N, C-alpha and C positions, 0 to 999 in steps of 0.2 A: 718574452716568457717571464712570468713572475714565479719566483722560487722561495720555498721555505726550507731552509737547511736544518736537518735534525741534529740532535745533541752529539751523536757519535762522530760527527764531522766538525772540523774547526770553523770558527767564525770567519777565518780568512777566506774560506771558500765562498761564502756569501759576498764578501767584499770583492773577490776576484770576479764573480759572476756579474756584479754591478759594474765593474770596470769594463766588462765585455758587452755592456749595453742592455743587460737584463735587470729587472727589478728583483732584488733578493734580500732576504733577512734571515738571520739565524734565530733559532728558537730562543736564545738568550735575549735577543732584541725585543721580543714581544712577551716576555715574562713566562715563557713555557719551557725553560731549560730543564726543569724537573717535572714538567707536566705529563700527565698520562697520554698515551697514544690517542685516546678519544678526543682530548682537547686539541692536540696538534692537528688531527684529521679535520676537526670542525673549523679550526682557524684557517686551514688551507682551503676548505670549502667556502668559508665566508669571504676570503680575500682572493679567491680564484687562483690559488697558487699551486704549483707543482711541489710535491714533497720530495726532497733530495735526502736519501737515507741509506744507511747500511742495515737497517732493521728489516728482516724478512717478514715480520708481522704485517707491515704496511702493504707489501706486495701481495701477500696471501689474502689480506682483507680485500684489496682492490680486485683480485682475481674473481671474487665471488659477489662483490657488491659495487654499485655505482659509488663514485667518489672522485677525489682528485687524481690527477696523473701522478704516477710514482716513478722517480728515477732511482733505481735500486743499484747502489754502488757496491760492487762485489770484488773490490781490489784486495781485500785482506788488510793486514797491518802494514802500512807503508808510511813514509814520512810525509809531512805537509808539502814539502817541495815536490815529491813524486806524485802526490795526489793532484796538485795543481797542474803539473805537467801532463798527466793523463787526461784531466778535464780539458786542457787546452787542445790536446790531440783529438778528443772525441766529441767535443761540443758541437761542431757542425753536423755530425750524424745525429746527435741527440735532438737538435733543433728540427732537423728534417723529419725524424720519427714523430716528434711532437706535432709538427704542422700537418702530418698525415693521419693524426688521430690515434696514435698508439697510446695505450693507457698505462702500460708498465714497460719501462725502458731500462734494460739491464746494462750496466757498464762493467766490463771485466778487464 
């Protein structure tokens, strides 16, 4: 799975996803840290990446239009350590949903 991690999430998440065998970059890696949602959406389309985000706007857009798969992180305000721990616990389920064609995957 190729992932593009949005600005509300730490670059460490992209690094962790890479360590788990996925291709991942943070928006800061591709010059989109302060880019508009449309540019992030287009970059994900161009690179066939899943957008990993806390931004409901991406999930809402994907619900009504074709586009990249969205992993919508809904954990609230938690530490980086807790974020990575929850991703570690839920990544196998995320991958399964992705492989079965889900287009919006919510993490709670």
